[in-house]
C-alpha positions, 0 to 999 in steps of 0.5 A: 353446763352451760349453752354458747353460741360462737359464730363459726364459718358455714362451711367450716361448720358443714365439714365438721358437722358432717365428719361428726356424724359420720362418725357417730360423734358429738359435734359439741364433745368434741369443741369441748375436747379441743377447749380442755387440750388448750387451756388444761393440757400442758404440750409435752414438747414445752416440757421439754423446750424449757428444760434445753433452754435452762441447759442453754442458758447456764453453758459456757459462754466467751464474752466478746466485745468486739467480734470481727476483731476477734475472728477477723470477719 
């Protein structure tokens, strides 16, 4: 493990420290869990979104060169 230094707003640090202490959690472990969730875990929404986007791309479309002329807008 490596020791890292971060600049964090004092008020935010105090509040987070109190939450961790109140729940018997290690502050550094909570930060590590957050960082892992950002870099290692693929959000479920991402996969579903990409599947939906692929279905849209494969959809049937009508090419319209003059929208106003065709639809009277």
